[in-house]
C-alpha positions, -999 to +999 in steps of 0.1 A: +588+280+012+560+265-007+576+271-043+605+247-030+580+221-016+559+217-051+588+225-074+601+190-075+563+179-080+560+201-107+592+194-124+579+154-123+548+166-140+564+184-167+584+153-169+551+129-174+539+156-193+568+150-220+567+118-222+529+113-226+533+139-256+560+116-271+540+083-267+511+098-284+534+114-315+546+080-321+520+064-333+505+098-354+540+109-370+561+076-366+592+072-347+615+091-366+592+121-372+590+127-335+607+158-326+618+174-296+605+205-311+571+183-316+566+170-285+579+203-271+544+219-288+524+188-278+535+188-240+527+230-237+571+239-231+596+256-247+624+225-261+651+234-238+628+218-213+629+185-229+665+181-227+666+198-188+645+166-177+652+142-205+689+142-222+678+135-260+648+126-283+663+095-291+661+089-249+628+106-250+610+083-275+627+053-258+614+060-221+582+066-240+578+035-260+589+012-233+569+027-210+538+022-229+544-012-245+546-025-207+515-008-193+497-022-227+509-057-222+501-055-184+473-040-184+458-068-205+475-098-187+472-087-153+436-089-159+436-123-170+457-139-143+432-128-121+416-159-129+421-196-110+421-218-139+451-214-163+429-221-197+406-194-188+431-168-182+448-179-217+413-167-234+409-139-211+438-123-223+439-128-257+405-112-258+415-084-244+447-084-269+423-083-297+398-063-282+419-029-295+409-017-332+438-029-352+448+009-361+449+017-318+476+038-313+488+017-286+491-010-317+504+014-338+531+026-313+542-012-305+551-017-340+569+017-349+587+006-319+597-029-328+608-014-366+627+011-346+646-016-320+662-034-348+685-005-356+688+010-318+706-012-294+692+003-264+659+001-276+665-036-286+679-045-248+652-026-233+622-043-255+637-075-246+643-075-208+607-063-209+598-093-225+619-112-208+602-102-176+568-106-192+577-142-206+592-147-166+557-132-151+535-161-173+566-185-164+556-185-131+522-180-129+515-215-149+538-232-124+521-224-097+490-231-111+502-269-123+511-264-158+536-293-166+561-269-187+551-236-176+580-224-199+566-241-234+536-224-223+549-191-218+568-184-251+544-200-269+519-177-256+540-147-258+551-154-295+517-161-306+505-130-293+528-111-309+525-131-344+486-127-342+492-089-335+511-082-364+489-104-390+457-083-373+478-051-385+477-063-418+440-086-418+418-065-395+395-097-403+415-119-383+401-135-356+412-147-323+392-181-320+416-203-337+442-193-314+425-192-289+413-228-292+452-238-301+467-219-270+437-234-245+440-268-256+478-264-252+473-256-215+449-282-208+472-307-224+497-294-198+470-294-168+466-333-174+504-337-182+512-323-147+480-344-132+492-376-148 
C-alpha cells in the first residue's frame, strides 16, 4: 500500500530529473548532441525510462528548454515588477538580466534554443507563446501604472532585452548602462504623456 502512495511521486521525481538533465546538457553539448543516452547517463536512469516519461528526445529538449527560458525571464522580471515606479522596474529588470556571465548556462540554453527554434516549428511556437505571454504581462503591468502606451513599451523592452543579450554574448564588454538610460527615458516619457 505504501508503494502505491509513493509511486506517482517517484514517477514525477524521475521525470523532473530527466528534464533537469536535458536542460543541463543543452548548453554543454549543443541542442543536437543531447541524446537519450546522454540524458539517461546524466539523470542516472536507463534510456527506456526517458521514453516512458517523455515521448521523444525532441519533445524532451523542447520541454526542458521552454521551462528554463520561462524561469530565466520570469525570475528576473518578477523581482522588477515588485517595484512601484515603472522606470525603476525597467532598470531593475535590465540589471538583473545583465548580472549573468554571457557564457552562463542559462543564457547558452536560451541561444541554443532560439537557433533550434528556426528548424523546429513546435519549439518556435512554444517559445513564441511564452514570449507573447511575457509581453502581455509587461503591457498589463505598465498600463496599470499609468504608462501612456504600455504595448509600445512592452514590445520595445522585450526586443531590446533580446538584442542586448545577443550582443553581450558576442561582446561581453557591452554594458547595460546606455540601454537602461534609453529605456528608462522611454518609460518616463510615456508616464509624462499619460499625465498630460
